[in-house]
The first five atom37 places (N, CA, C, CB, O) and aatype in JSON, in Angstrom:
{
  "aatype": [12, 5, 6, 13, 15, 19, 15, 19, 15, 10, 10, 4, 14, 9, 4, 7, 15, 3, 5, 13, 11, 4, 3, 6, 6, 0, 6, 7, 15, 9, 9, 4, 0, 3, 4, 7, 18, 6, 15, 13, 1, 3, 6, 10, 19, 15, 3, 2, 15, 6, 5, 9, 3, 0, 6, 6, 10, 4, 7, 6, 19, 11, 6, 5, 10, 6, 6, 11, 12, 10, 11, 15, 10, 5, 5, 10, 13, 11, 7, 15, 16, 15, 9, 11, 19, 11, 1, 7, 8],
  "atom_mask": [
    [1, 1, 1, 1, 1],
    [1, 1, 1, 1, 1],
    [1, 1, 1, 1, 1],
    [1, 1, 1, 1, 1],
    [1, 1, 1, 1, 1],
    [1, 1, 1, 1, 1],
    [1, 1, 1, 1, 1],
    [1, 1, 1, 1, 1],
    [1, 1, 1, 1, 1],
    [1, 1, 1, 1, 1],
    [1, 1, 1, 1, 1],
    [1, 1, 1, 1, 1],
    [1, 1, 1, 1, 1],
    [1, 1, 1, 1, 1],
    [1, 1, 1, 1, 1],
    [1, 1, 1, 0, 1],
    [1, 1, 1, 1, 1],
    [1, 1, 1, 1, 1],
    [1, 1, 1, 1, 1],
    [1, 1, 1, 1, 1],
    [1, 1, 1, 1, 1],
    [1, 1, 1, 1, 1],
    [1, 1, 1, 1, 1],
    [1, 1, 1, 1, 1],
    [1, 1, 1, 1, 1],
    [1, 1, 1, 1, 1],
    [1, 1, 1, 1, 1],
    [1, 1, 1, 0, 1],
    [1, 1, 1, 1, 1],
    [1, 1, 1, 1, 1],
    [1, 1, 1, 1, 1],
    [1, 1, 1, 1, 1],
    [1, 1, 1, 1, 1],
    [1, 1, 1, 1, 1],
    [1, 1, 1, 1, 1],
    [1, 1, 1, 0, 1],
    [1, 1, 1, 1, 1],
    [1, 1, 1, 1, 1],
    [1, 1, 1, 1, 1],
    [1, 1, 1, 1, 1],
    [1, 1, 1, 1, 1],
    [1, 1, 1, 1, 1],
    [1, 1, 1, 1, 1],
    [1, 1, 1, 1, 1],
    [1, 1, 1, 1, 1],
    [1, 1, 1, 1, 1],
    [1, 1, 1, 1, 1],
    [1, 1, 1, 1, 1],
    [1, 1, 1, 1, 1],
    [1, 1, 1, 1, 1],
    [1, 1, 1, 1, 1],
    [1, 1, 1, 1, 1],
    [1, 1, 1, 1, 1],
    [1, 1, 1, 1, 1],
    [1, 1, 1, 1, 1],
    [1, 1, 1, 1, 1],
    [1, 1, 1, 1, 1],
    [1, 1, 1, 1, 1],
    [1, 1, 1, 0, 1],
    [1, 1, 1, 1, 1],
    [1, 1, 1, 1, 1],
    [1, 1, 1, 1, 1],
    [1, 1, 1, 1, 1],
    [1, 1, 1, 1, 1],
    [1, 1, 1, 1, 1],
    [1, 1, 1, 1, 1],
    [1, 1, 1, 1, 1],
    [1, 1, 1, 1, 1],
    [1, 1, 1, 1, 1],
    [1, 1, 1, 1, 1],
    [1, 1, 1, 1, 1],
    [1, 1, 1, 1, 1],
    [1, 1, 1, 1, 1],
    [1, 1, 1, 1, 1],
    [1, 1, 1, 1, 1],
    [1, 1, 1, 1, 1],
    [1, 1, 1, 1, 1],
    [1, 1, 1, 1, 1],
    [1, 1, 1, 0, 1],
    [1, 1, 1, 1, 1],
    [1, 1, 1, 1, 1],
    [1, 1, 1, 1, 1],
    [1, 1, 1, 1, 1],
    [1, 1, 1, 1, 1],
    [1, 1, 1, 1, 1],
    [1, 1, 1, 1, 1],
    [1, 1, 1, 1, 1],
    [1, 1, 1, 0, 1],
    [1, 1, 1, 1, 1]
  ],
  "atom_positions": [
    [[23.93, 7.65, 15.23], [22.69, 7.07, 15.71], [22.73, 5.56, 15.48], [21.46, 7.71, 15.0], [23.3, 5.09, 14.49]],
    [[22.13, 4.83, 16.38], [22.09, 3.37, 16.3], [21.27, 2.9, 15.11], [21.52, 2.79, 17.58], [20.42, 3.62, 14.58]],
    [[21.54, 1.69, 14.71], [20.73, 1.05, 13.68], [19.49, 0.46, 14.35], [21.54, -0.04, 12.93], [19.55, 0.02, 15.49]],
    [[18.38, 0.46, 13.64], [17.15, -0.11, 14.17], [16.87, -1.42, 13.45], [15.96, 0.87, 14.02], [17.21, -1.58, 12.28]],
    [[16.24, -2.34, 14.16], [15.95, -3.62, 13.53], [14.59, -4.14, 13.98], [17.03, -4.65, 13.86], [14.11, -3.83, 15.07]],
    [[14.0, -4.92, 13.11], [12.72, -5.56, 13.38], [12.85, -7.01, 12.94], [11.52, -4.84, 12.64], [13.37, -7.29, 11.86]],
    [[12.4, -7.93, 13.77], [12.47, -9.35, 13.43], [11.12, -9.84, 12.93], [12.91, -10.17, 14.65], [10.07, -9.46, 13.46]],
    [[11.16, -10.67, 11.91], [9.95, -11.28, 11.37], [10.19, -12.79, 11.33], [9.61, -10.72, 9.93], [11.17, -13.25, 10.75]],
    [[9.3, -13.55, 11.95], [9.41, -15.01, 11.93], [8.87, -15.53, 10.6], [8.66, -15.65, 13.13], [7.76, -15.19, 10.19]],
    [[9.65, -16.36, 9.94], [9.18, -17.01, 8.72], [8.38, -18.24, 9.11], [10.38, -17.38, 7.79], [8.77, -18.99, 10.0]],
    [[7.26, -18.44, 8.43], [6.37, -19.56, 8.75], [6.29, -20.53, 7.59], [4.97, -19.04, 9.1], [6.39, -20.15, 6.43]],
    [[6.13, -21.79, 7.92], [5.95, -22.83, 6.9], [4.63, -22.55, 6.17], [5.95, -24.27, 7.54], [3.6, -22.36, 6.82]],
    [[4.65, -22.52, 4.82], [3.41, -22.25, 4.08], [2.41, -23.4, 4.15], [3.74, -21.96, 2.63], [1.25, -23.22, 3.78]],
    [[2.83, -24.57, 4.6], [1.95, -25.73, 4.69], [1.26, -25.81, 6.06], [2.74, -27.02, 4.43], [0.04, -25.89, 6.13]],
    [[2.06, -25.78, 7.14], [1.49, -26.0, 8.47], [1.55, -24.78, 9.39], [2.19, -27.14, 9.12], [0.93, -24.79, 10.46]],
    [[2.27, -23.73, 9.0], [2.35, -22.52, 9.81], [3.4, -22.55, 10.91], [0.0, 0.0, 0.0], [3.49, -21.61, 11.7]],
    [[4.18, -23.6, 10.99], [5.21, -23.7, 12.01], [6.34, -22.7, 11.74], [5.77, -25.14, 12.08], [6.58, -22.31, 10.59]],
    [[7.03, -22.29, 12.81], [8.18, -21.41, 12.64], [9.48, -22.12, 13.0], [8.01, -20.15, 13.5], [10.51, -21.48, 13.21]],
    [[9.42, -23.44, 13.07], [10.6, -24.24, 13.41], [11.12, -24.95, 12.16], [10.26, -25.28, 14.52], [10.4, -25.7, 11.51]],
    [[12.39, -24.7, 11.82], [13.0, -25.28, 10.63], [14.35, -25.88, 10.98], [13.15, -24.22, 9.52], [14.96, -25.52, 11.98]],
    [[14.79, -26.78, 10.14], [16.14, -27.32, 10.26], [16.75, -27.3, 8.87], [16.13, -28.77, 10.87], [16.05, -27.37, 7.87]],
    [[18.07, -27.22, 8.84], [18.79, -27.2, 7.57], [19.21, -28.62, 7.21], [20.03, -26.28, 7.64], [19.66, -29.38, 8.06]],
    [[19.04, -28.95, 5.93], [19.48, -30.24, 5.43], [20.93, -30.09, 4.99], [18.58, -30.75, 4.24], [21.21, -29.45, 3.98]],
    [[21.84, -30.66, 5.75], [23.27, -30.54, 5.49], [23.66, -31.16, 4.14], [24.07, -31.21, 6.6], [24.59, -30.68, 3.49]],
    [[22.97, -32.2, 3.72], [23.3, -32.88, 2.47], [22.82, -32.1, 1.25], [22.7, -34.28, 2.46], [23.53, -32.02, 0.24]],
    [[21.62, -31.53, 1.33], [21.09, -30.73, 0.23], [21.48, -29.28, 0.5], [19.53, -30.89, 0.08], [20.97, -28.67, 1.43]],
    [[22.37, -28.74, -0.29], [22.94, -27.42, -0.05], [21.88, -26.33, 0.05], [23.93, -27.07, -1.14], [21.19, -26.04, -0.93]],
    [[21.76, -25.74, 1.23], [20.84, -24.63, 1.44], [19.39, -25.0, 1.61], [0.0, 0.0, 0.0], [18.54, -24.12, 1.73]],
    [[19.07, -26.26, 1.64], [17.69, -26.69, 1.78], [17.24, -26.52, 3.23], [17.53, -28.16, 1.34], [17.98, -26.81, 4.16]],
    [[16.01, -26.04, 3.4], [15.42, -25.83, 4.72], [14.2, -26.74, 4.82], [15.04, -24.32, 4.97], [13.38, -26.8, 3.9]],
    [[14.08, -27.45, 5.95], [12.99, -28.4, 6.15], [12.18, -28.0, 7.38], [13.54, -29.85, 6.31], [12.75, -27.73, 8.45]],
    [[10.86, -27.96, 7.23], [9.99, -27.67, 8.36], [10.11, -28.81, 9.37], [8.5, -27.49, 7.9], [10.0, -29.98, 9.01]],
    [[10.34, -28.47, 10.62], [10.52, -29.47, 11.67], [9.21, -30.19, 11.99], [11.06, -28.83, 12.93], [9.24, -31.3, 12.53]],
    [[8.07, -29.58, 11.66], [6.78, -30.21, 11.98], [6.24, -31.09, 10.85], [5.77, -29.14, 12.3], [5.92, -32.26, 11.07]],
    [[6.14, -30.53, 9.64], [5.49, -31.3, 8.56], [6.45, -31.85, 7.52], [4.49, -30.43, 7.87], [6.06, -32.67, 6.69]],
    [[7.72, -31.41, 7.55], [8.7, -31.94, 6.62], [8.76, -31.22, 5.28], [0.0, 0.0, 0.0], [9.51, -31.63, 4.39]],
    [[7.98, -30.13, 5.12], [8.01, -29.34, 3.87], [9.43, -28.87, 3.64], [7.03, -28.13, 3.94], [10.08, -28.35, 4.54]],
    [[9.92, -29.06, 2.42], [11.29, -28.71, 2.08], [11.31, -27.59, 1.04], [12.05, -29.94, 1.56], [10.6, -27.64, 0.04]],
    [[12.14, -26.57, 1.3], [12.3, -25.5, 0.34], [13.67, -24.85, 0.57], [11.16, -24.45, 0.47], [14.47, -25.34, 1.37]],
    [[13.91, -23.77, -0.13], [15.14, -23.0, 0.05], [14.79, -21.67, 0.7], [15.87, -22.78, -1.3], [13.63, -21.26, 0.68]],
    [[15.76, -21.0, 1.28], [15.52, -19.76, 2.02], [14.78, -18.73, 1.16], [16.85, -19.18, 2.51], [13.82, -18.13, 1.62]],
    [[15.23, -18.53, -0.07], [14.59, -17.54, -0.96], [13.11, -17.87, -1.19], [15.33, -17.48, -2.3], [12.27, -16.98, -1.21]],
    [[12.8, -19.16, -1.36], [11.41, -19.58, -1.56], [10.59, -19.31, -0.3], [11.35, -21.09, -1.93], [9.45, -18.86, -0.37]],
    [[11.19, -19.59, 0.86], [10.5, -19.37, 2.13], [10.21, -17.89, 2.35], [11.34, -19.93, 3.29], [9.13, -17.53, 2.82]],
    [[11.16, -17.03, 2.01], [10.95, -15.59, 2.12], [9.83, -15.17, 1.18], [12.26, -14.82, 1.79], [8.97, -14.37, 1.57]],
    [[9.83, -15.69, -0.04], [8.77, -15.38, -1.0], [7.4, -15.86, -0.49], [9.08, -16.03, -2.37], [6.4, -15.15, -0.61]],
    [[7.37, -17.06, 0.08], [6.12, -17.61, 0.63], [5.59, -16.76, 1.78], [6.35, -19.05, 1.1], [4.39, -16.76, 2.06]],
    [[6.48, -16.03, 2.44], [6.1, -15.22, 3.59], [6.02, -13.73, 3.26], [7.09, -15.43, 4.71], [6.1, -12.89, 4.15]],
    [[5.85, -13.41, 1.99], [5.86, -12.0, 1.57], [4.78, -11.18, 2.27], [5.68, -11.9, 0.06], [5.0, -10.0, 2.55]],
    [[3.63, -11.77, 2.55], [2.59, -11.05, 3.27], [3.0, -10.79, 4.71], [1.27, -11.82, 3.24], [2.66, -9.76, 5.29]],
    [[3.74, -11.72, 5.27], [4.24, -11.59, 6.64], [5.27, -10.45, 6.72], [4.87, -12.93, 7.12], [5.39, -9.78, 7.75]],
    [[5.99, -10.27, 5.64], [7.04, -9.25, 5.59], [6.46, -8.02, 4.9], [8.33, -9.77, 4.85], [6.76, -7.76, 3.73]],
    [[5.64, -7.29, 5.58], [4.97, -6.12, 5.03], [5.8, -4.88, 5.33], [3.53, -5.98, 5.62], [5.98, -4.51, 6.49]],
    [[6.32, -4.25, 4.29], [7.22, -3.11, 4.45], [6.57, -1.97, 5.23], [7.66, -2.61, 3.1], [7.24, -1.31, 6.03]],
    [[5.29, -1.72, 5.01], [4.62, -0.64, 5.7], [4.57, -0.89, 7.2], [3.21, -0.45, 5.15], [4.79, 0.02, 8.0]],
    [[4.28, -2.13, 7.58], [4.22, -2.49, 8.99], [5.6, -2.37, 9.63], [3.68, -3.92, 9.16], [5.73, -1.86, 10.74]],
    [[6.63, -2.84, 8.92], [7.99, -2.77, 9.45], [8.42, -1.32, 9.62], [8.97, -3.5, 8.52], [9.06, -0.97, 10.61]],
    [[8.06, -0.46, 8.66], [8.4, 0.96, 8.77], [7.73, 1.57, 9.99], [7.98, 1.71, 7.49], [8.33, 2.39, 10.68]],
    [[6.5, 1.16, 10.26], [5.8, 1.66, 11.44], [6.5, 1.29, 12.73], [0.0, 0.0, 0.0], [6.59, 2.11, 13.65]],
    [[7.0, 0.07, 12.8], [7.71, -0.38, 14.0], [9.02, 0.38, 14.17], [7.97, -1.89, 13.93], [9.37, 0.77, 15.29]],
    [[9.74, 0.58, 13.08], [11.0, 1.33, 13.15], [10.71, 2.77, 13.54], [11.76, 1.27, 11.79], [11.45, 3.37, 14.32]],
    [[9.63, 3.35, 13.01], [9.24, 4.72, 13.35], [8.99, 4.84, 14.85], [7.98, 5.13, 12.56], [9.43, 5.8, 15.47]],
    [[8.28, 3.87, 15.42], [8.01, 3.89, 16.86], [9.31, 3.82, 17.66], [7.09, 2.72, 17.25], [9.46, 4.54, 18.65]],
    [[10.24, 2.96, 17.24], [11.52, 2.85, 17.92], [12.29, 4.17, 17.84], [12.36, 1.7, 17.31], [12.89, 4.61, 18.83]],
    [[12.27, 4.79, 16.67], [12.98, 6.05, 16.47], [12.37, 7.16, 17.32], [12.95, 6.43, 14.99], [13.1, 7.94, 17.93]],
    [[11.05, 7.24, 17.35], [10.38, 8.26, 18.17], [10.75, 8.11, 19.64], [8.85, 8.18, 17.99], [11.03, 9.1, 20.32]],
    [[10.74, 6.88, 20.13], [11.07, 6.63, 21.53], [12.52, 7.02, 21.83], [10.84, 5.14, 21.87], [12.8, 7.63, 22.86]],
    [[13.42, 6.69, 20.93], [14.84, 7.02, 21.11], [15.04, 8.54, 21.1], [15.7, 6.36, 20.01], [15.8, 9.08, 21.92]],
    [[14.37, 9.22, 20.18], [14.5, 10.68, 20.1], [13.94, 11.34, 21.35], [13.79, 11.22, 18.85], [14.54, 12.28, 21.87]],
    [[12.8, 10.87, 21.84], [12.21, 11.41, 23.05], [13.16, 11.27, 24.24], [10.89, 10.72, 23.36], [13.37, 12.23, 24.99]],
    [[13.72, 10.09, 24.4], [14.66, 9.86, 25.5], [15.89, 10.75, 25.37], [15.08, 8.39, 25.55], [16.38, 11.28, 26.37]],
    [[16.39, 10.92, 24.15], [17.56, 11.77, 23.92], [17.26, 13.22, 24.28], [18.02, 11.67, 22.47], [18.07, 13.88, 24.93]],
    [[16.1, 13.72, 23.84], [15.72, 15.1, 24.14], [15.5, 15.3, 25.64], [14.45, 15.49, 23.37], [15.89, 16.33, 26.19]],
    [[14.86, 14.32, 26.29], [14.65, 14.42, 27.73], [15.99, 14.47, 28.47], [13.8, 13.24, 28.24], [16.15, 15.23, 29.43]],
    [[16.94, 13.67, 28.03], [18.26, 13.65, 28.65], [18.99, 14.96, 28.39], [19.09, 12.46, 28.11], [19.66, 15.49, 29.28]],
    [[18.86, 15.5, 27.18], [19.53, 16.73, 26.81], [19.05, 17.92, 27.65], [19.31, 17.02, 25.33], [19.85, 18.74, 28.09]],
    [[17.73, 17.99, 27.86], [17.16, 19.12, 28.59], [16.84, 18.81, 30.05], [15.92, 19.59, 27.9], [16.1, 19.54, 30.7]],
    [[17.39, 17.73, 30.55], [17.19, 17.35, 31.95], [17.74, 18.45, 32.85], [17.9, 15.99, 32.26], [18.86, 18.91, 32.68]],
    [[16.93, 18.87, 33.79], [17.36, 19.91, 34.72], [17.04, 21.32, 34.24], [0.0, 0.0, 0.0], [17.22, 22.28, 34.99]],
    [[16.59, 21.47, 33.01], [16.25, 22.78, 32.49], [14.93, 23.26, 33.11], [16.14, 22.75, 30.94], [13.97, 22.49, 33.21]],
    [[14.9, 24.52, 33.52], [13.68, 25.07, 34.11], [12.79, 25.71, 33.05], [14.03, 26.1, 35.17], [11.61, 25.94, 33.3]],
    [[13.34, 25.99, 31.88], [12.54, 26.68, 30.86], [12.08, 25.77, 29.72], [13.32, 27.82, 30.29], [11.19, 26.15, 28.96]],
    [[12.68, 24.58, 29.57], [12.31, 23.66, 28.48], [11.89, 22.33, 29.08], [13.51, 23.47, 27.47], [12.64, 21.71, 29.84]],
    [[10.69, 21.89, 28.73], [10.19, 20.58, 29.16], [9.85, 19.78, 27.91], [8.92, 20.73, 30.09], [9.22, 20.3, 26.99]],
    [[10.28, 18.53, 27.86], [10.01, 17.65, 26.72], [8.9, 16.69, 27.13], [11.31, 16.88, 26.28], [9.02, 15.95, 28.11]],
    [[7.81, 16.7, 26.34], [6.67, 15.82, 26.61], [6.4, 14.99, 25.4], [5.43, 16.62, 27.01], [6.72, 15.37, 24.28]],
    [[5.8, 13.84, 25.62], [5.4, 12.95, 24.53], [4.19, 13.54, 23.83], [5.09, 11.52, 25.05], [3.21, 13.89, 24.49]],
    [[4.26, 13.66, 22.5], [3.15, 14.18, 21.71], [2.24, 13.05, 21.25], [0.0, 0.0, 0.0], [2.63, 11.89, 21.29]],
    [[1.07, 13.37, 20.82], [0.12, 12.35, 20.33], [-0.26, 12.62, 18.93], [-1.12, 12.29, 21.2], [-1.05, 11.87, 18.35]]
  ]
}
């Protein structure tokens, strides 16, 4: 089975921008392209902990998995006269 993924945009804790640039001189430093706030990746992830809500991400992966399973079952029983696969609620 395929791997599932969900993307989460990290936001600047100062201005809310999602645009960053890396400071080549300061090893691993990330700078907000809008306001100039400087931090490191780990700090930015920590600052966005509310944005990265495990329950919400699990819900999105669950939806992807349900859709994939439905399509697989429909393909498996395609043409069958005795088995019909329908989306449940």
